[in-house]
C-alpha positions in Angstrom: 54.3 -64.5 -13.7 54.6 -63.1 -17.3 55.9 -59.8 -16.1 58.6 -61.6 -14.1 59.8 -63.3 -17.3 60.1 -60.1 -19.3 62.0 -58.6 -16.3 64.4 -61.5 -16.3 64.7 -61.4 -20.1 65.7 -57.7 -19.8 68.4 -58.4 -17.2 69.8 -61.6 -18.8 69.8 -59.8 -22.1 72.5 -57.5 -20.6 74.6 -60.5 -19.6 76.3 -60.8 -23.1 77.2 -57.1 -23.0 78.6 -57.5 -19.5 80.8 -60.5 -20.6 81.9 -58.6 -23.7 83.0 -55.6 -21.6 84.9 -57.9 -19.2 86.8 -59.3 -22.2 87.5 -55.8 -23.7 88.8 -54.5 -20.4 91.6 -57.0 -20.4 92.5 -56.3 -24.1 95.9 -54.6 -24.3 94.7 -52.3 -27.1 91.9 -51.0 -24.9 94.1 -50.6 -21.9 96.5 -48.4 -23.9 93.6 -46.1 -25.0 92.9 -44.3 -21.8 89.8 -42.5 -23.1 88.2 -45.8 -24.3 89.3 -47.7 -21.1 87.7 -45.1 -18.8 84.4 -45.2 -20.8 84.2 -49.0 -20.9 85.1 -49.4 -17.2 82.4 -47.0 -16.3 79.8 -49.0 -18.3 81.1 -52.3 -16.7 80.8 -50.9 -13.2 77.2 -49.7 -13.9 76.1 -53.1 -15.2 77.6 -55.1 -12.3 74.8 -54.5 -9.7 72.1 -55.2 -12.4 73.7 -58.5 -13.3 74.1 -59.5 -9.7 70.5 -58.6 -8.9 69.3 -60.5 -12.0 71.1 -63.7 -10.9 69.7 -63.4 -7.4 66.2 -62.9 -8.8 66.5 -65.9 -11.1 67.5 -68.1 -8.2 64.6 -66.8 -6.2 62.1 -67.5 -9.0 63.4 -71.0 -9.4 63.0 -71.7 -5.7 59.5 -70.2 -5.8 58.4 -72.4 -8.8 59.9 -75.5 -7.2 58.1 -74.9 -3.9 54.7 -74.5 -5.7 55.4 -77.7 -7.6 56.0 -79.6 -4.3 52.8 -78.2 -2.8 50.8 -79.3 -5.9 52.3 -82.7 -6.5 54.0 -84.0 -3.4 52.3 -86.7 -1.2 54.6 -86.3 1.8 53.0 -83.8 4.3 56.2 -82.8 5.9 57.8 -81.8 2.6 54.6 -79.9 1.7 54.8 -78.0 5.0 58.4 -77.1 4.4 57.5 -75.9 0.9 54.7 -73.7 2.3 57.1 -72.1 4.7 59.5 -71.4 2.0 56.8 -69.9 -0.1 55.6 -67.6 2.6 59.2 -66.4 3.0 59.7 -65.8 -0.7 56.4 -64.2 -1.5 57.1 -60.8 0.1 60.7 -60.7 -1.1 59.8 -61.1 -4.8 58.0 -57.8 -5.4 60.8 -55.9 -3.5 63.3 -57.6 -5.7 61.3 -56.6 -8.8 61.1 -53.0 -7.7 64.8 -53.0 -7.1 65.6 -54.4 -10.6 63.2 -51.9 -12.3 65.0 -49.1 -10.6 68.4 -50.5 -11.6 67.2 -50.8 -15.2 66.5 -47.1 -15.5 69.7 -45.6 -16.9 71.5 -43.6 -14.2 72.2 -39.9 -14.8 75.6 -40.1 -16.5 76.7 -37.1 -14.3 76.0 -38.9 -11.0 79.4 -40.6 -10.8 81.3 -37.3 -11.2 83.0 -35.0 -8.7 81.1 -31.8 -7.9 81.9 -28.1 -8.0 79.8 -26.3 -5.3 79.3 -22.6 -5.0 77.6 -20.9 -2.1 76.6 -17.3 -2.2 75.2 -15.1 0.5 71.8 -13.8 -0.8 69.4 -11.3 0.6 70.2 -10.3 4.2 73.6 -8.6 4.0 76.1 -9.6 6.7 73.7 -12.2 8.2 73.4 -13.9 4.7 77.2 -14.1 4.5 77.4 -15.6 8.0 74.8 -18.2 7.0 76.7 -19.0 3.8 79.7 -19.7 6.1 77.5 -22.0 8.3 76.4 -23.9 5.2 80.0 -24.3 4.1 80.9 -25.7 7.5 77.9 -28.1 7.3 79.1 -29.4 3.9 82.7 -29.7 5.1 81.6 -31.8 8.0 79.4 -34.0 5.8 82.3 -34.4 3.2 84.6 -35.5 6.1 82.0 -38.1 7.3 81.8 -39.6 3.8 85.6 -39.8 3.4 85.5 -37.4 0.4 88.0 -34.6 -0.3 87.2 -30.9 -0.4 89.3 -28.2 -2.0 88.4 -24.5 -2.0 89.0 -22.8 -5.4 87.9 -19.2 -4.5 86.4 -17.3 -1.7 85.3 -13.8 -0.8 84.8 -13.2 2.9 81.9 -11.3 4.4 82.5 -8.2 6.5 81.1 -9.8 9.7 82.3 -13.3 9.0 81.2 -16.1 6.7 81.4 -15.7 2.9 79.9 -13.4 0.3 80.8 -16.3 -2.0 82.8 -19.5 -1.8 83.5 -22.1 -4.5 84.9 -25.5 -3.8 85.4 -28.9 -5.4 84.3 -32.2 -3.7 86.0 -35.3 -5.0 85.1 -39.0 -4.3 82.9 -41.8 -5.4 79.6 -40.7 -6.9 79.7 -37.2 -5.3 77.5 -35.3 -7.7 74.8 -38.0 -7.5 74.5 -37.2 -3.8 75.1 -33.5 -3.6 73.0 -32.5 -6.6 69.9 -32.2 -4.4 71.5 -29.3 -2.5 71.1 -26.8 -5.5 68.7 -24.0 -4.7 67.9 -21.3 -2.1 68.5 -22.2 1.5 66.6 -19.8 3.8 67.5 -19.2 7.5 65.2 -17.7 10.2 67.1 -16.6 13.4 68.2 -13.7 15.5 71.3 -12.4 13.7 74.5 -12.0 15.7 74.6 -8.5 14.3 71.1 -7.7 15.7 70.9 -6.2 19.2 67.1 -6.1 19.4 66.7 -9.9 19.4 64.2 -10.0 16.5 64.1 -13.0 14.2 65.3 -12.2 10.7 64.9 -14.2 7.5 67.9 -14.3 5.1 69.1 -16.6 2.4 72.0 -18.2 0.7 72.0 -19.9 -2.7 73.8 -23.1 -3.4 74.7 -24.3 -6.9 76.1 -27.8 -7.4 77.6 -28.6 -10.8 79.1 -31.9 -12.1 82.8 -31.5 -12.7 83.7 -31.8 -16.4 86.2 -34.5 -17.2 89.0 -33.8 -19.7 87.1 -36.0 -22.1 83.9 -34.0 -21.9 84.9 -30.8 -23.5 87.6 -29.7 -25.9 89.0 -26.3 -24.9 90.7 -24.2 -27.5 93.5 -22.2 -25.7 93.2 -19.5 -28.3 89.8 -18.7 -27.0 91.1 -18.0 -23.5 92.6 -14.8 -22.2 94.8 -15.2 -19.1 95.5 -12.5 -16.6 97.7 -12.7 -13.5 97.2 -10.6 -10.4 98.3 -10.5 -6.8 96.4 -12.6 -4.3 94.6 -10.9 -1.5 93.6 -12.3 1.9 95.4 -14.5 4.4 98.6 -16.1 3.3 101.6 -14.3 4.8 104.6 -13.1 2.9 103.8 -14.1 -0.7 100.4 -12.3 -0.7 100.3 -9.0 -2.6 103.9 -9.5 -3.8 103.8 -12.3 -6.4 101.4 -12.5 -9.3 100.3 -16.0 -8.5 96.5 -15.5 -8.8 95.0 -16.3 -12.2 92.0 -15.0 -14.0 90.8 -16.8 -17.2 88.3 -15.2 -19.6 86.7 -17.5 -22.1 86.1 -15.0 -25.0 83.3 -16.7 -26.9 81.1 -17.2 -23.9 82.3 -14.4 -21.7 82.7 -16.7 -18.7 85.4 -15.5 -16.2 86.9 -17.7 -13.5 89.7 -17.0 -11.1 91.8 -18.9 -8.6 94.1 -17.5 -6.0 94.2 -20.3 -3.5 97.5 -21.8 -4.3 101.0 -20.2 -3.9 102.1 -21.2 -7.4 100.8 -19.7 -10.6 100.8 -23.0 -12.3 98.6 -24.7 -9.7 96.2 -21.8 -9.8 96.1 -22.0 -13.6 95.3 -25.8 -13.5 92.5 -25.2 -11.0 91.1 -22.3 -12.9 91.2 -24.2 -16.2 89.3 -27.2 -14.6 86.6 -24.8 -13.3 86.3 -23.1 -16.7 85.9 -26.5 -18.3 83.2 -27.3 -15.8 81.3 -24.0 -16.4 81.4 -24.4 -20.2 80.2 -28.0 -19.8 77.5 -26.9 -17.5 76.1 -24.4 -20.0 75.1 -27.5 -22.0 74.2 -29.5 -19.0 71.9 -26.6 -17.8 69.6 -27.2 -20.8 69.3 -30.9 -19.7 68.7 -29.9 -16.1 65.9 -27.4 -17.1 64.1 -30.3 -18.9 64.4 -32.5 -15.8 63.5 -30.0 -13.2 60.3 -29.3 -15.0 59.4 -33.0 -14.5 61.0 -33.7 -11.1 60.4 -31.8 -7.9 63.6 -33.1 -6.3 65.8 -31.3 -8.8 66.1 -27.6 -9.2 67.7 -26.1 -12.2 70.9 -24.2 -11.2 69.7 -21.2 -13.2 66.6 -20.9 -11.0 68.1 -19.0 -8.1 64.6 -18.3 -6.6 63.6 -21.8 -5.9 63.5 -22.2 -2.0 64.4 -25.7 -1.2 65.0 -25.7 2.5 64.3 -23.6 5.6 66.5 -23.6 8.7 64.5 -22.2 11.6 66.8 -21.7 14.7 64.1 -20.6 17.3 62.3 -23.9 16.7 65.4 -25.9 16.0 63.7 -27.0 12.8 64.8 -28.0 9.3 62.2 -28.3 6.6 62.8 -29.5 3.0 60.0 -28.0 1.0 60.3 -30.4 -2.0 59.4 -33.5 0.0 57.7 -31.9 3.1 60.4 -33.4 5.3 60.9 -31.8 8.7 63.3 -32.7 11.5 63.7 -31.0 14.9 67.3 -31.3 15.6 68.9 -28.3 13.8 72.3 -28.3 15.6 73.0 -31.9 14.6 72.0 -31.1 11.0 74.2 -28.1 10.8 77.0 -30.3 12.1 76.9 -32.3 8.8 74.4 -34.9 9.7 72.4 -34.4 6.5 72.4 -38.0 5.1 68.8 -38.7 6.1 67.3 -35.9 4.1 69.5 -36.8 1.1 68.2 -40.4 1.3 64.6 -39.2 1.4 65.2 -37.0 -1.7 66.8 -39.9 -3.4 63.7 -42.1 -2.6 61.4 -39.4 -3.9 63.4 -39.0 -7.1 63.5 -42.8 -7.7 59.7 -42.9 -7.4 59.4 -40.1 -9.9 61.8 -41.9 -12.3 59.9 -45.2 -12.0 56.7 -43.4 -12.8 58.2 -41.7 -15.8 59.7 -45.0 -17.1 56.3 -46.8 -16.9 
C-alpha cells in the first residue's frame, strides 16, 4: 500500500494550493485585475476534479483498511462476512481510481481549454477534393451543433463544382481545442466522384489544421507592425458586395503572415475577426515548435506543419472509416459524415492518455 500513500500525499499536497486559490478568487484586488483573475480561475477549475478524486480515494482506502481490520480481529462471523463482501466490492475499484488519479495528476495541455481555429483545404484531386472539403466542413458543423458549441466562418473560397478550396472557421465553447486537436492532418477519401461519368473510384484528399485560439493575454501585438488593406467583398451577400470596402486584409510585416476576413458587412467587425486570427497564427508559430516535439512522441498528434500525415480514410464503396493512428475502423460512414464522430475522438483520447501515462512513469 506504499504506492497508495504517495499517491494520496501528492493529491492532498495540492489541497493547500486549492484552498489558497479559493481565498484569492474572492479577494477584491484579484477580481479587479482581469488578467490575474482569469489565470487563477483556470488553475482553480483544473485542480477541482483532482481534489474531489483524492477525497473519494481517501475515503475508499479508509473503508478498505477498516474492512481488513474487521476480518483479522473480529470474532462475530456475520460482521466478518459483511467485511469480506465490502472488500470484494472495493478491491477492483481501487486500481481504477488510482489510474484515474495518475491521469489527473499529469498536467493537462494548457491549450486544451481554448477555442479552436480550424482550416480545411482541398488537397490533391481538384474539384473532387474541394467537394470533400465541403463534406468535412458539414461533418464538423453537425458535430459542433451536437456539442452545443458555436461555429463562425472567417473566410472561405468556394470550389468550381461545389465545396471549398479552403474554409477557415472558429469553434467556441468549453474545452474545444482539447477535443478537436485530433483532427489535424490529411483526410483521404475513396469514392466515385460526382464529376466522374465512368464510375471509377478515385482517391483524393483534404487537409485539416486545428489551432488553439490565442487569448488577448497570450500575445502582445504591435499595431505598427501591421499593414491594413481594405477591399471589396466577393461572393454571396447581395447589395453591399463589390460596392463597399468592408473586407480586410492584414499583413504582419515581421513574419509575413497575411490574414483576411470578408465575412461581415462591417469593416470594423471584419477587422476584429482578422486581428484575432492574426494573433492566433503568430501564437501558433511558437506553439508549432511545441507540437513538433510532442508529435514526435505521440502518434495521436500530428504537427500542423506536417501536411503529409494521413490520419484517416473515408471509403464510400465499403461505407468504411479508418483512423490510421489507432487502427480504428467503423462501417457506418453516412452516420459518421453526419457528425457522429465522438466515438473515434474518445478512442484517440484514450490512446493519448495511455501514451502520457507511459511518458510520466
